[in-house]
C-alpha positions in Angstrom: 56.9 46.6 -4.8 57.1 42.6 -5.7 59.5 40.7 -4.0 60.7 37.0 -4.9 63.4 35.2 -2.5 65.0 33.3 -5.3 68.9 31.8 -5.7 69.1 31.0 -2.4 69.8 32.6 1.5 70.8 36.4 0.8 69.4 36.8 -2.2 65.9 38.2 -3.5 64.5 40.1 -6.9 62.2 42.9 -6.8 60.0 44.3 -9.1 57.6 46.7 -9.9 57.8 50.0 -8.3 60.2 51.0 -5.0 58.7 53.8 -3.3 58.1 55.3 0.1 55.2 53.5 0.6 57.3 50.1 0.5 58.9 50.9 3.5 57.5 49.0 6.0 57.5 45.9 3.7 61.3 46.7 2.8 61.9 46.7 6.6 60.8 43.5 6.9 62.4 42.0 4.1 66.1 43.7 5.4 65.4 41.7 8.4 64.9 38.4 6.7 67.9 39.2 4.6 70.0 40.0 7.4 68.7 36.6 9.2 70.3 34.7 6.8 73.8 35.6 8.1 75.9 36.0 4.3 78.1 37.6 3.8 76.9 39.0 0.6 73.6 40.0 0.2 72.1 39.8 -3.6 69.6 42.4 -4.9 68.2 41.7 -8.5 67.2 44.9 -9.4 66.6 43.9 -13.1 62.8 43.9 -13.2 62.4 47.2 -10.9 60.6 50.0 -13.1 60.8 52.8 -11.0 62.8 53.8 -7.2 62.4 57.2 -5.4 64.4 58.7 -3.6 62.6 57.0 -0.3 63.8 53.4 -2.2 67.3 54.8 -2.9 67.3 55.7 1.2 65.9 52.4 2.2 68.8 50.4 0.0 71.3 52.7 1.7 70.0 51.4 4.9 70.0 47.4 3.8 73.9 48.4 2.7 74.4 50.4 6.6 73.0 47.2 8.5 74.8 44.7 6.3 77.9 46.3 6.9 77.3 46.4 10.6 77.3 42.7 10.2 80.4 42.4 8.4 78.7 41.9 4.8 78.1 43.9 1.3 75.1 44.4 -0.8 75.6 43.9 -4.5 72.7 45.6 -6.8 72.7 43.1 -9.8 70.7 44.5 -13.1 69.7 48.2 -13.1 68.5 49.3 -16.2 65.8 52.3 -17.2 64.8 54.9 -14.7 66.5 52.7 -12.0 70.0 52.9 -13.8 69.5 56.4 -14.4 68.9 57.3 -11.0 72.3 55.5 -10.0 74.2 57.1 -12.2 72.7 60.5 -11.3 73.5 60.1 -7.6 76.5 57.8 -7.9 75.4 54.8 -6.3 78.1 52.7 -8.2 80.6 54.3 -5.6 78.4 53.2 -2.4 77.7 49.8 -3.7 78.8 46.7 -6.1 76.4 47.1 -8.9 76.4 44.4 -11.5 
């Protein structure tokens, strides 16, 4: 998984594949996003090609951490396999998906 911070604090774009092997770097990413103290975290998934169940679980963790700080998470632009995973798991009921 590649990460780019863009669009201001609390906004990040992910690309490539998001799998269990990314859990350490994703935890660091979540810490950095939460340090920005934004009411909304935006994760752009438009360039993400693949996500596995561990990646979905990590998105749930960022949602939980953001809600502890009275924030919310917006997932932007999922497509292809990522969108299919969201459809199967009903992620649109847990997140704001744009």
